[in-house]
N, C-alpha and C positions, 0 to 999 in steps of 0.2 A: 428439537428447540424454536420455538416461535419467537420467544419474548427474552430479553434479558433483564434482571430484578432492577428497580430504579432504585437507587441509593443516593446516599449525601456524596459519594465519590463519583457518579456518573451522572448524576442528574443535571439535565442544562439548564440554567437559569435565566441567560441571556438570550431573549427571543425562544422562548420554548416551545413555540408552534411549528418551530422547522425542525425538532426532535425528533428521534423514531429510537425506538428501544427494540425493536424487531429484526431478526436475524435476515430475514428476508428484506431489508433494506440494506442493512450492514456488510453482511455476506458478499454482496455485489462490489461496494468499494474497494474491500480488501484484496477481492481477485482480478481487479481491471488495474489498481495502483500497482505499479514497477517498485515503487522505492516506499519504504516506510520509514518513520523515525522512532526510534527508540529510548526513552528516557529514563535514568536511574540515578540515585545517588551511591555515590560512594565516600565513605569517610567525610559526610556531610558538603561535599561537594558534587553539585547536579551536573549530569552531563546527559545531551540528545544526541543520538548516534545517526546518521543516516544510512539504510543497509537493505541489502533484498530479504525478500520475505516471500513466503507462499502459505496458505491454508489448504490444511488436512481436515475435515470437517470443522470442529470447532475448537482447532487446536493451530498456532501460528507456530511455523518451522522457520526458524534464522540459523545460518552457517557461515563459516568464517575458516581462519588462522588457529590454531589451539592458544596462540599468543594472546589473542583479543580479548583486550578489558572487557569489553562488552559480555563476551559469551562467559569467560571466568566468571565474571560477577552474577550474571545469570542464571550459573548452573548452579548458583550457593542456595537458589529458590527467594532469592530477594524480589521485593516487590518489581514491577516494570510496569510503566505505559507506553504502549505502541500505537502510533498514528498513521493513519492513511488519507490523503487528500488529493482531488480531482477537481481542477479547475476547468470549469463547461464555458465560461465565457465573461469579458469586462462588461461591467454593467454601466453604461454613462450616464447619468442624470443631467438635470439643466443646474443643479447645484452641486458644487463640488462636496458640500455635504454628505449627499445622498449618493455617492458613486459606491459602487459596491463591487462581489464578482458572485457570479452562479457557482456554484463548490458543491461537491459533496464529499462528506468528510466523516472518518469515522477513529472512534477514541476507544482502545482496550486496556482492558487490567488486567493482568495473570501474574503469574509466577514459574521462572523458567525451571527446568529439568536437563540434565544431558540425557540424549539419545542411549541407551543403554545396550540394544543388541544391533548386529550388523544388520540385521533384516528390518530394525526400525530407522537406522540411518540410511541405509540404502534408498528404502523408499521415502523418508524425506527429501533426500538428494534429487530423486528424480520427479517430485513434486514441485522443487524449486525450479528445476530447469524446463518442468512444460509449464509452471507458470510462468516464465520470462517468455519461453517460445515453443509452444505445443508442436509435437512432432518432433522435438530436436534430440530427445533420451534416447531412441531408438535408431537414432541416424549415426550419430556421434559415437566415437571412442570413449567408454565408460570409465571412471574412475578404477585405477589400480590400486593393487595394497597402500602403496607409498602415499599415493596421494589421500585416501583412506585415512589412514593414520594421520596425518599432516590437516584434518579437518573437523571439527566440534561442531556438532549439531545440538541445538537447544530447540525444545519443544514447549511453546507456552499454552497451555489450556487457557481460553477466554473466560474470566469469572464475571466481567461486567463490563458491557459496552454500550456505546451510545453512537448513532449517528444525526448528523447534522447536516440540512441540503437547504440550498436557497436556490429556487427558479425564477423565470418570468423579468419582464421588465422592471426598469427602475420606478420608484417610487418618490414623485416630488411633492413639496408643498403645494396645495392647490394654487397658490396665486402664483406659483411660478411656471404653471403650464401654458402660459401667456407667452414667456418669454422668446424669442426668435432664435432659439439655440438646438442645435440637433441633440436627441436623446436616444438612446434604445441599446441594445446588446450586442458587442463583438464576441460570436461564437468563436472557442478556441480548442477546435478537435484535436488529438494528437493523430497526425498524418502521415504514415509512415513513407518514406521516400524512397527512390528506385535501389535496389540492393546494389552495392561497389564490390566488387570482387576483391579479395585477398592477392597482392601483387605475386606472391607467390603459390597461387592456386594451378595445380595440374591443367593440362589443358583438356577439353572435353568434358569438365564437370558443369552442368546446369545448375542454376538457383532451383532449389528443392519448391514445389509445389506452396509447402507450408510457410515459406520465407515470402514467396512474390505475393502471394494472397494474405499477407499476415494482417492485421486490423486487431487493436487493444479493445477486447471487451471483455 
């Protein structure tokens, strides 16, 4: 897939020049984000729930306890709206009105279904683990039968999607460029800090290379 269809549901109307309907723009935003927000309506009440996600081709993977209201609702096939947002910098203009942020966001639409086989569920949980920390699935103890039975996995095929991206410096009114006020961009990358050992870590266990060299991309 190279492009998602443009519909009334996903078309960007405010600053459409920042929009993209191309999977090559949308997928990397999904893959870099650690958290997504899932929106749904239940009995007329809207909810937006933050949760961990991962992508398998054109499918979003969600997981959690079987008692989760979000997952039980998603399993019915009701429509969902999933968003991912990355903030790349604070944009400080000379005018407060023109302050902004450099960001990359993705808005996805689809319907959920319950993972129906052990193989499908296992692959989804591996994908989520590797999304958060590449290399961890093969290094850690994998789920046992009790843990698998306590976990629900929802798969959401992306039907429509949009990315919206802002980059670059502030855009002030022409007459404001002469003001004696600093303006520019403060980049806000996610920079991992040195790992902290679990206090109960057994002696002689070194930090794995994939943790030491971790970088979110």
